[in-house]
TORDRENVEX-582060 format. One record per residue: residue number from 1; residue in one letter; x, y, z of N, C-alpha, C, O in turn. Coordinates in steps of 0.001 Angstrom, whole numbers, plus 500000, padded with zeros to 6 digits. Atoms other than C-alpha are relative to their C-alpha. Layout:
N
+-----+-----+--------+--------+--------+--------+--------+--------+--------+--------+--------+--------+--------+--------+
!   n ! res !   n.xx !   n.yy !   n.zz !  ca.xx !  ca.yy !  ca.zz !   c.xx !   c.yy !   c.zz !   o.xx !   o.yy !   o.zz !
+-----+-----+--------+--------+--------+--------+--------+--------+--------+--------+--------+--------+--------+--------+
! NUM !   a !      X !      Y !      Z !      X !      Y !      Z !      X !      Y !      Z !      X !      Y !      Z !
...
+-----+-----+--------+--------+--------+--------+--------+--------+--------+--------+--------+--------+--------+--------+
This chain:
134
+-----+-----+--------+--------+--------+--------+--------+--------+--------+--------+--------+--------+--------+--------+
!   n ! res !   n.xx !   n.yy !   n.zz !  ca.xx !  ca.yy !  ca.zz !   c.xx !   c.yy !   c.zz !   o.xx !   o.yy !   o.zz !
+-----+-----+--------+--------+--------+--------+--------+--------+--------+--------+--------+--------+--------+--------+
!   1 !   m ! 499994 ! 500631 ! 498734 ! 675690 ! 124032 ! 629434 ! 500849 ! 500743 ! 501049 ! 500452 ! 500997 ! 502186 !
!   2 !   f ! 499189 ! 499262 ! 499105 ! 678599 ! 125846 ! 630864 ! 499575 ! 501357 ! 500419 ! 499912 ! 501848 ! 501496 !
!   3 !   r ! 500448 ! 498646 ! 499733 ! 676957 ! 129169 ! 630650 ! 498925 ! 499982 ! 501082 ! 498774 ! 500980 ! 501787 !
!   4 !   s ! 501061 ! 500049 ! 498930 ! 674081 ! 128037 ! 632965 ! 500634 ! 499728 ! 501358 ! 499979 ! 500023 ! 502357 !
!   5 !   v ! 499376 ! 500357 ! 498745 ! 676541 ! 126878 ! 635709 ! 500248 ! 501372 ! 500824 ! 499886 ! 501452 ! 501998 !
!   6 !   p ! 499795 ! 498799 ! 499230 ! 677590 ! 130462 ! 636680 ! 498637 ! 500650 ! 500396 ! 498444 ! 501194 ! 501484 !
!   7 !   r ! 501339 ! 499447 ! 499700 ! 673997 ! 131557 ! 636418 ! 499289 ! 499214 ! 501237 ! 498693 ! 499811 ! 502133 !
!   8 !   l ! 500464 ! 500774 ! 498900 ! 672953 ! 128657 ! 638692 ! 500687 ! 500361 ! 501362 ! 500048 ! 500553 ! 502397 !
!   9 !   a ! 499231 ! 499536 ! 498847 ! 675684 ! 129549 ! 641114 ! 499618 ! 501305 ! 500530 ! 499530 ! 501507 ! 501741 !
!  10 !   e ! 500410 ! 498680 ! 499692 ! 674667 ! 133054 ! 641077 ! 498616 ! 499918 ! 500782 ! 498471 ! 500487 ! 501864 !
!  11 !   c ! 501381 ! 500118 ! 499517 ! 670992 ! 132184 ! 641794 ! 500067 ! 499321 ! 501478 ! 499357 ! 499695 ! 502411 !
!  12 !   l ! 499850 ! 500738 ! 498742 ! 672076 ! 129811 ! 644604 ! 500633 ! 500869 ! 501041 ! 500218 ! 500813 ! 502198 !
!  13 !   l ! 499398 ! 499117 ! 499117 ! 674308 ! 132377 ! 646184 ! 499016 ! 501125 ! 500522 ! 499023 ! 501482 ! 501700 !
!  14 !   v ! 500955 ! 499073 ! 499559 ! 671517 ! 134969 ! 646187 ! 498935 ! 499376 ! 500917 ! 498430 ! 500027 ! 501831 !
!  15 !   g ! 501058 ! 500633 ! 499208 ! 669064 ! 132433 ! 647630 ! 500586 ! 499895 ! 501457 ! 499963 ! 500288 ! 502443 !
!  16 !   v ! 499402 ! 500309 ! 498669 ! 671500 ! 131456 ! 650466 ! 500122 ! 501355 ! 500821 ! 499811 ! 501404 ! 502011 !
!  17 !   l ! 499819 ! 498718 ! 499249 ! 672282 ! 135205 ! 651318 ! 498700 ! 500585 ! 500437 ! 498620 ! 501246 ! 501473 !
!  18 !   s ! 501355 ! 499435 ! 499683 ! 668581 ! 136115 ! 651274 ! 499554 ! 499183 ! 501221 ! 499096 ! 499790 ! 502189 !
!  19 !   l ! 500334 ! 500782 ! 498868 ! 667908 ! 133149 ! 653644 ! 500757 ! 500418 ! 501259 ! 500178 ! 500466 ! 502344 !
!  20 !   a ! 499199 ! 499559 ! 498813 ! 670711 ! 134300 ! 655954 ! 499620 ! 501254 ! 500576 ! 499690 ! 501427 ! 501792 !
!  21 !   v ! 500432 ! 498660 ! 499536 ! 669461 ! 137870 ! 656126 ! 498608 ! 499886 ! 500655 ! 498316 ! 500549 ! 501651 !
!  22 !   a ! 501405 ! 500108 ! 499589 ! 665799 ! 136768 ! 656586 ! 499910 ! 499301 ! 501382 ! 499013 ! 499585 ! 502175 !
!  23 !   l ! 500122 ! 500674 ! 498692 ! 666559 ! 134458 ! 659544 ! 500310 ! 500807 ! 501151 ! 501266 ! 501575 ! 501040 !
!  24 !   p ! 499506 ! 499257 ! 498820 ! 666699 ! 135973 ! 663009 ! 501329 ! 499640 ! 500466 ! 501720 ! 498473 ! 500424 !
!  25 !   s ! 498684 ! 500283 ! 499496 ! 670076 ! 136316 ! 664435 ! 500039 ! 499223 ! 501256 ! 501088 ! 498690 ! 501619 !
!  26 !   s ! 500031 ! 500788 ! 498791 ! 668920 ! 134656 ! 667623 ! 500180 ! 498548 ! 499750 ! 500519 ! 497785 ! 500654 !
!  27 !   l ! 499780 ! 501392 ! 500200 ! 669083 ! 131398 ! 665883 ! 501517 ! 499607 ! 500055 ! 501854 ! 498499 ! 500471 !
!  28 !   f ! 498682 ! 500214 ! 500088 ! 672843 ! 131743 ! 665411 ! 500668 ! 500356 ! 501348 ! 501827 ! 499985 ! 501532 !
!  29 !   a ! 499376 ! 499692 ! 498808 ! 673486 ! 133095 ! 668893 ! 500052 ! 498814 ! 501018 ! 499170 ! 497956 ! 501055 !
!  30 !   q ! 500001 ! 501091 ! 499104 ! 674620 ! 130825 ! 671625 ! 499264 ! 500388 ! 501317 ! 499387 ! 501505 ! 501819 !
!  31 !   d ! 500719 ! 499864 ! 498679 ! 672460 ! 130449 ! 674744 ! 500918 ! 499563 ! 501067 ! 501416 ! 498439 ! 501011 !
!  32 !   h ! 499157 ! 500250 ! 498854 ! 674489 ! 130601 ! 677960 ! 499178 ! 499514 ! 501090 ! 498014 ! 499899 ! 501205 !
!  33 !   v ! 500762 ! 500602 ! 498876 ! 673465 ! 128643 ! 681033 ! 499829 ! 501037 ! 500932 ! 498743 ! 501121 ! 501505 !
!  34 !   v ! 500251 ! 498858 ! 499018 ! 674011 ! 131692 ! 683211 ! 500211 ! 501310 ! 499311 ! 501210 ! 501536 ! 498627 !
!  35 !   s ! 499892 ! 498753 ! 500692 ! 673363 ! 135110 ! 682029 ! 501049 ! 500911 ! 500550 ! 501470 ! 500702 ! 501688 !
!  36 !   s ! 498966 ! 499213 ! 499514 ! 675937 ! 137875 ! 682299 ! 499463 ! 500917 ! 501226 ! 500228 ! 501368 ! 502078 !
!  37 !   a ! 500554 ! 499198 ! 498868 ! 673536 ! 139806 ! 684655 ! 500065 ! 499135 ! 501221 ! 500416 ! 499680 ! 502268 !
!  38 !   d ! 499889 ! 500946 ! 498889 ! 673441 ! 136811 ! 686994 ! 501401 ! 499977 ! 500545 ! 501635 ! 500075 ! 501750 !
!  39 !   l ! 498654 ! 500094 ! 499623 ! 677163 ! 136556 ! 686941 ! 500433 ! 501254 ! 500726 ! 501112 ! 501206 ! 501751 !
!  40 !   r ! 499636 ! 498588 ! 499445 ! 677559 ! 140316 ! 687677 ! 499444 ! 500076 ! 501390 ! 500134 ! 500551 ! 502293 !
!  41 !   k ! 500653 ! 499919 ! 498699 ! 675091 ! 140013 ! 690591 ! 500846 ! 499127 ! 501032 ! 501152 ! 499567 ! 502140 !
!  42 !   d ! 499337 ! 500804 ! 499108 ! 676961 ! 137049 ! 692061 ! 501442 ! 500639 ! 500316 ! 501850 ! 500531 ! 501472 !
!  43 !   v ! 498758 ! 499430 ! 499839 ! 680343 ! 138835 ! 691703 ! 499839 ! 501122 ! 501049 ! 500623 ! 501252 ! 501989 !
!  44 !   q ! 500288 ! 498814 ! 499083 ! 678862 ! 141921 ! 693460 ! 499800 ! 499579 ! 501369 ! 500289 ! 500189 ! 502320 !
!  45 !   s ! 500394 ! 500556 ! 498692 ! 677464 ! 139774 ! 696262 ! 501246 ! 499480 ! 500766 ! 501395 ! 499648 ! 501976 !
!  46 !   v ! 498801 ! 500552 ! 499362 ! 680779 ! 138065 ! 696871 ! 500890 ! 501142 ! 500431 ! 501533 ! 501064 ! 501477 !
!  47 !   a ! 499138 ! 498955 ! 499630 ! 682582 ! 141396 ! 696822 ! 499505 ! 500710 ! 501219 ! 500263 ! 501081 ! 502116 !
!  48 !   a ! 500622 ! 499348 ! 498753 ! 680115 ! 142945 ! 699293 ! 500197 ! 499204 ! 501269 ! 500482 ! 499757 ! 502330 !
!  49 !   s ! 499769 ! 500970 ! 498860 ! 680384 ! 139835 ! 701577 ! 501427 ! 500169 ! 500467 ! 501628 ! 500278 ! 501677 !
!  50 !   r ! 498551 ! 499890 ! 499681 ! 684281 ! 140145 ! 701500 ! 500172 ! 501325 ! 500709 ! 500781 ! 501412 ! 501776 !
!  51 !   e ! 499862 ! 498610 ! 499383 ! 684041 ! 143887 ! 702208 ! 499559 ! 500125 ! 501362 ! 500154 ! 500791 ! 502210 !
!  52 !   k ! 500613 ! 499890 ! 498641 ! 681802 ! 143390 ! 705145 ! 500884 ! 499156 ! 501006 ! 501076 ! 499579 ! 502146 !
!  53 !   s ! 499044 ! 500713 ! 499187 ! 684153 ! 140688 ! 706549 ! 501146 ! 500716 ! 500405 ! 501524 ! 500706 ! 501577 !
!  54 !   i ! 498783 ! 499106 ! 499715 ! 687143 ! 142973 ! 706263 ! 499809 ! 501132 ! 500906 ! 500673 ! 501514 ! 501695 !
!  55 !   e ! 500364 ! 498911 ! 499098 ! 685308 ! 145773 ! 707921 ! 499838 ! 499487 ! 501388 ! 500326 ! 500132 ! 502316 !
!  56 !   t ! 500260 ! 500601 ! 498774 ! 684240 ! 143549 ! 710752 ! 501246 ! 499698 ! 500734 ! 501418 ! 500087 ! 501889 !
!  57 !   l ! 498629 ! 500213 ! 499338 ! 687807 ! 142283 ! 711430 ! 500721 ! 501207 ! 500234 ! 501317 ! 501254 ! 501310 !
!  58 !   n ! 499270 ! 498817 ! 499752 ! 689346 ! 145703 ! 711123 ! 499330 ! 500709 ! 501119 ! 500032 ! 501244 ! 501978 !
!  59 !   r ! 500654 ! 499244 ! 498804 ! 686692 ! 147222 ! 713508 ! 500323 ! 499329 ! 501282 ! 500597 ! 499982 ! 502289 !
!  60 !   t ! 499694 ! 500750 ! 498791 ! 687293 ! 144526 ! 715976 ! 501452 ! 500168 ! 500424 ! 501735 ! 500350 ! 501608 !
!  61 !   l ! 498561 ! 499980 ! 499647 ! 691059 ! 144658 ! 715845 ! 500361 ! 501441 ! 500257 ! 501353 ! 501654 ! 500953 !
!  62 !   s ! 499659 ! 498658 ! 499723 ! 691045 ! 148489 ! 715879 ! 499393 ! 500444 ! 501285 ! 499792 ! 501484 ! 501809 !
!  63 !   s ! 500655 ! 499562 ! 498664 ! 688816 ! 148629 ! 719057 ! 501124 ! 500001 ! 501173 ! 502256 ! 499539 ! 501036 !
!  64 !   e ! 499159 ! 499819 ! 498813 ! 690329 ! 149340 ! 722450 ! 500622 ! 498580 ! 500426 ! 501829 ! 498436 ! 500620 !
!  65 !   q ! 499541 ! 501275 ! 499648 ! 690471 ! 145614 ! 723353 ! 500843 ! 499338 ! 498886 ! 501726 ! 498550 ! 499224 !
!  66 !   g ! 499200 ! 500508 ! 501007 ! 691896 ! 144714 ! 719918 ! 501384 ! 500566 ! 499996 ! 502349 ! 499852 ! 499722 !
!  67 !   r ! 498648 ! 499328 ! 499998 ! 694757 ! 147274 ! 720227 ! 500652 ! 499444 ! 501127 ! 501858 ! 499213 ! 501032 !
!  68 !   k ! 499256 ! 500568 ! 498775 ! 695480 ! 145867 ! 723754 ! 500555 ! 498546 ! 499672 ! 501654 ! 498132 ! 500040 !
!  69 !   a ! 499677 ! 501393 ! 500358 ! 695511 ! 142373 ! 722386 ! 501278 ! 500035 ! 499112 ! 502202 ! 499257 ! 499347 !
!  70 !   l ! 498939 ! 499934 ! 500888 ! 697905 ! 143326 ! 719643 ! 501275 ! 500600 ! 500667 ! 502381 ! 500219 ! 500285 !
!  71 !   e ! 498832 ! 499473 ! 499227 ! 700225 ! 145345 ! 722031 ! 500465 ! 498838 ! 500853 ! 501672 ! 498677 ! 501033 !
!  72 !   t ! 499563 ! 501198 ! 499061 ! 700285 ! 142213 ! 724329 ! 500941 ! 499154 ! 499294 ! 501964 ! 498806 ! 499884 !
!  73 !   v ! 499139 ! 500778 ! 500792 ! 701863 ! 140204 ! 721603 ! 500971 ! 500651 ! 499090 ! 501630 ! 500012 ! 498270 !
!  74 !   h ! 498991 ! 499104 ! 500681 ! 703923 ! 143095 ! 720176 ! 499753 ! 499869 ! 498511 ! 500698 ! 499669 ! 497749 !
!  75 !   v ! 500289 ! 500066 ! 501537 ! 702164 ! 143002 ! 716726 ! 499404 ! 501450 ! 499693 ! 498648 ! 502083 ! 500430 !
!  76 !   n ! 500442 ! 498624 ! 500402 ! 701608 ! 146208 ! 714813 ! 498658 ! 499827 ! 499345 ! 498470 ! 498843 ! 498630 !
!  77 !   y ! 501329 ! 499981 ! 500495 ! 698007 ! 146931 ! 713855 ! 500022 ! 500098 ! 498426 ! 499223 ! 499439 ! 497761 !
!  78 !   e ! 499945 ! 499774 ! 501423 ! 698918 ! 148005 ! 710334 ! 500432 ! 498739 ! 499292 ! 499969 ! 498428 ! 498195 !
!  79 !   q ! 499587 ! 501312 ! 500562 ! 700665 ! 144709 ! 709715 ! 498836 ! 499042 ! 499905 ! 498580 ! 498416 ! 498876 !
!  80 !   v ! 501224 ! 500950 ! 499989 ! 697591 ! 142718 ! 710740 ! 498892 ! 500465 ! 498950 ! 498238 ! 499665 ! 498280 !
!  81 !   q ! 501029 ! 499430 ! 501010 ! 695324 ! 145082 ! 708616 ! 500414 ! 499689 ! 498592 ! 499556 ! 499374 ! 497768 !
!  82 !   k ! 499532 ! 500349 ! 501336 ! 697405 ! 144488 ! 705570 ! 499778 ! 498513 ! 499758 ! 499332 ! 498113 ! 498682 !
!  83 !   a ! 500093 ! 501479 ! 500049 ! 697405 ! 140698 ! 706290 ! 498452 ! 499690 ! 499773 ! 498141 ! 498823 ! 498957 !
!  84 !   v ! 501513 ! 500238 ! 500125 ! 693512 ! 140744 ! 706545 ! 499550 ! 500066 ! 498568 ! 498765 ! 499234 ! 498113 !
!  85 !   s ! 500472 ! 499784 ! 501282 ! 693100 ! 142045 ! 703095 ! 500606 ! 498833 ! 498989 ! 500144 ! 498708 ! 497854 !
!  86 !   t ! 499313 ! 501095 ! 500842 ! 695300 ! 139065 ! 701662 ! 499266 ! 498714 ! 500196 ! 499410 ! 497815 ! 499368 !
!  87 !   l ! 500642 ! 501265 ! 499677 ! 693133 ! 136361 ! 703240 ! 498936 ! 499578 ! 498952 ! 498248 ! 500417 ! 498371 !
!  88 !   d ! 501021 ! 500412 ! 500979 ! 690941 ! 134187 ! 700995 ! 498604 ! 500142 ! 500551 ! 498423 ! 500378 ! 501745 !
!  89 !   d ! 501450 ! 499713 ! 499547 ! 687155 ! 134482 ! 701181 ! 499549 ! 499080 ! 501203 ! 498828 ! 499529 ! 502094 !
!  90 !   s ! 500463 ! 500972 ! 499025 ! 686668 ! 131354 ! 703353 ! 500679 ! 500277 ! 501361 ! 500021 ! 500222 ! 502400 !
!  91 !   d ! 499395 ! 499676 ! 498754 ! 689264 ! 132250 ! 705952 ! 499562 ! 501352 ! 500550 ! 499454 ! 501528 ! 501764 !
!  92 !   l ! 500467 ! 498744 ! 499584 ! 688114 ! 135788 ! 706048 ! 498585 ! 499943 ! 500652 ! 498312 ! 500544 ! 501691 !
!  93 !   a ! 501318 ! 500130 ! 499412 ! 684550 ! 134867 ! 706624 ! 500011 ! 499325 ! 501348 ! 499349 ! 499758 ! 502291 !
!  94 !   r ! 499811 ! 500733 ! 498733 ! 685499 ! 132411 ! 709310 ! 500462 ! 500763 ! 501151 ! 499896 ! 500721 ! 502244 !
!  95 !   l ! 499391 ! 499169 ! 498908 ! 687713 ! 134776 ! 711273 ! 499078 ! 501130 ! 500358 ! 498990 ! 501527 ! 501520 !
!  96 !   s ! 500941 ! 498833 ! 499765 ! 685166 ! 137589 ! 710885 ! 498930 ! 499579 ! 500868 ! 498562 ! 500292 ! 501802 !
!  97 !   a ! 501222 ! 500638 ! 499268 ! 682346 ! 135392 ! 712226 ! 500537 ! 499849 ! 501486 ! 499801 ! 500226 ! 502398 !
!  98 !   r ! 499426 ! 500159 ! 498680 ! 684672 ! 134561 ! 715312 ! 500179 ! 501311 ! 500684 ! 499854 ! 501445 ! 501864 !
!  99 !   a ! 499741 ! 498752 ! 499371 ! 685643 ! 138141 ! 715885 ! 498646 ! 500769 ! 500354 ! 498534 ! 501447 ! 501375 !
! 100 !   q ! 501339 ! 499375 ! 499697 ! 681949 ! 139367 ! 715617 ! 499290 ! 499161 ! 501197 ! 498559 ! 499754 ! 501991 !
! 101 !   a ! 500616 ! 500788 ! 498933 ! 680833 ! 136489 ! 717977 ! 500645 ! 500402 ! 501368 ! 499952 ! 500475 ! 502383 !
! 102 !   a ! 499282 ! 499564 ! 498795 ! 683511 ! 137581 ! 720552 ! 499540 ! 501356 ! 500418 ! 499305 ! 501590 ! 501604 !
! 103 !   q ! 500383 ! 498621 ! 499680 ! 682527 ! 141240 ! 720333 ! 498504 ! 499909 ! 500626 ! 498217 ! 500513 ! 501660 !
! 104 !   t ! 501370 ! 500205 ! 499569 ! 678817 ! 140213 ! 720745 ! 500004 ! 499431 ! 501486 ! 499328 ! 499997 ! 502345 !
! 105 !   d ! 499856 ! 500654 ! 498779 ! 679618 ! 138032 ! 723705 ! 500514 ! 500988 ! 501035 ! 499944 ! 501084 ! 502122 !
! 106 !   f ! 499384 ! 498992 ! 499109 ! 681739 ! 140715 ! 725345 ! 498995 ! 501079 ! 500344 ! 498897 ! 501484 ! 501502 !
! 107 !   a ! 500904 ! 499017 ! 499766 ! 679016 ! 143292 ! 724851 ! 498823 ! 499529 ! 500913 ! 498255 ! 500300 ! 501686 !
! 108 !   a ! 501107 ! 500568 ! 499182 ! 676413 ! 140973 ! 726445 ! 500534 ! 499560 ! 501402 ! 499764 ! 499025 ! 502199 !
! 109 !   g ! 499465 ! 500433 ! 498675 ! 678697 ! 140304 ! 729454 ! 500318 ! 498508 ! 500155 ! 500628 ! 498064 ! 501261 !
! 110 !   r ! 499744 ! 501463 ! 499893 ! 679199 ! 136560 ! 728623 ! 501444 ! 499718 ! 500075 ! 501784 ! 498656 ! 500597 !
! 111 !   i ! 498559 ! 500138 ! 499873 ! 682963 ! 136933 ! 728381 ! 500654 ! 501279 ! 500631 ! 500184 ! 502401 ! 500442 !
! 112 !   s ! 499408 ! 498917 ! 499398 ! 685338 ! 139053 ! 730384 ! 500922 ! 500702 ! 498993 ! 501106 ! 500223 ! 497874 !
! 113 !   d ! 499121 ! 499180 ! 500797 ! 687708 ! 141696 ! 728979 ! 501302 ! 499169 ! 499682 ! 501822 ! 499158 ! 498566 !
! 114 !   r ! 498805 ! 500873 ! 500226 ! 690665 ! 139317 ! 729494 ! 499702 ! 498829 ! 499043 ! 500586 ! 498461 ! 498269 !
! 115 !   d ! 500409 ! 501084 ! 500966 ! 688844 ! 136504 ! 727588 ! 499970 ! 500610 ! 498653 ! 500510 ! 499997 ! 497732 !
! 116 !   l ! 500075 ! 499433 ! 501366 ! 688146 ! 138862 ! 724650 ! 501405 ! 500354 ! 499531 ! 501715 ! 500168 ! 498354 !
! 117 !   i ! 498598 ! 499884 ! 500505 ! 691813 ! 139836 ! 724561 ! 500680 ! 498755 ! 499603 ! 501440 ! 498792 ! 498635 !
! 118 !   f ! 499382 ! 501250 ! 500442 ! 692918 ! 136229 ! 724373 ! 499377 ! 499452 ! 498683 ! 500070 ! 498833 ! 497875 !
! 119 !   i ! 500649 ! 500275 ! 501237 ! 690346 ! 135643 ! 721626 ! 500657 ! 500782 ! 498925 ! 501111 ! 500221 ! 497928 !
! 120 !   l ! 499470 ! 499116 ! 501147 ! 691595 ! 138604 ! 719583 ! 501456 ! 499714 ! 499775 ! 501908 ! 499868 ! 498640 !
! 121 !   i ! 498639 ! 500323 ! 500264 ! 695204 ! 137583 ! 720097 ! 499955 ! 498709 ! 499121 ! 500757 ! 498572 ! 498197 !
! 122 !   g ! 500046 ! 501278 ! 500787 ! 694243 ! 134141 ! 718701 ! 499641 ! 500386 ! 498543 ! 500222 ! 499846 ! 497602 !
! 123 !   v ! 500450 ! 499624 ! 501414 ! 692526 ! 135788 ! 715658 ! 501144 ! 500642 ! 499331 ! 501418 ! 500283 ! 498186 !
! 124 !   a ! 498920 ! 499362 ! 500607 ! 695484 ! 138024 ! 714998 ! 501121 ! 498986 ! 499645 ! 501699 ! 499023 ! 498558 !
! 125 !   v ! 498950 ! 500986 ! 500352 ! 697924 ! 135149 ! 715227 ! 499653 ! 499123 ! 498878 ! 500488 ! 498856 ! 498014 !
! 126 !   v ! 500450 ! 500829 ! 501100 ! 695860 ! 132955 ! 712977 ! 500088 ! 500772 ! 498619 ! 500508 ! 500207 ! 497609 !
! 127 !   i ! 499846 ! 499105 ! 501215 ! 695711 ! 135859 ! 710388 ! 501405 ! 499973 ! 499587 ! 501674 ! 499673 ! 498424 !
! 128 !   l ! 498514 ! 499888 ! 500296 ! 699565 ! 136241 ! 710560 ! 500413 ! 498619 ! 499532 ! 501099 ! 498560 ! 498512 !
! 129 !   i ! 499516 ! 501378 ! 500405 ! 700144 ! 132429 ! 710279 ! 499425 ! 499698 ! 498564 ! 500166 ! 499220 ! 497705 !
! 130 !   i ! 500567 ! 500335 ! 501274 ! 697748 ! 132057 ! 707327 ! 500729 ! 500768 ! 498924 ! 500997 ! 500192 ! 497870 !
! 131 !   v ! 499261 ! 499222 ! 500977 ! 699566 ! 134905 ! 705470 ! 501414 ! 499513 ! 499890 ! 501946 ! 499448 ! 498782 !
! 132 !   a ! 498617 ! 500447 ! 500010 ! 702980 ! 133635 ! 706413 ! 500220 ! 498671 ! 499230 ! 501255 ! 498466 ! 498595 !
! 133 !   v ! 499896 ! 501297 ! 500614 ! 702215 ! 130049 ! 705115 ! 499861 ! 500218 ! 498554 ! 500452 ! 499428 ! 497818 !
! 134 !   r ! 500293 ! 499792 ! 501541 ! 701132 ! 131371 ! 701638 ! 501290 ! 500509 ! 499548 ! 501460 ! 500798 ! 498364 !
+-----+-----+--------+--------+--------+--------+--------+--------+--------+--------+--------+--------+--------+--------+
């Protein structure tokens, strides 16, 4: 009787291992709600959006009117440029949209040079305040 127990255990082990090898590994894999490709695509999209917002703000603040606005309030452009890169995504998108709208209005003649300078001063001050508060 005791001799048949090891033989039974051996057969059972062989059967279990055979079954484990025969089953597809996909049965044991976890299915994720979001694929890694989708996550990668979302991260790239957010990074591209952030980069575009930074470019818009830097282009606006480095323009002739932007430099004038910064000189008016005695703020160094490099200081503001560094501060822009530390803004979070929502602040960056909001300020970038405002700067782009101001540039578009100025180009269309809807606002004067003086008004654009005041808007850009406001944008620069908001950037510096946000960074200082953090």
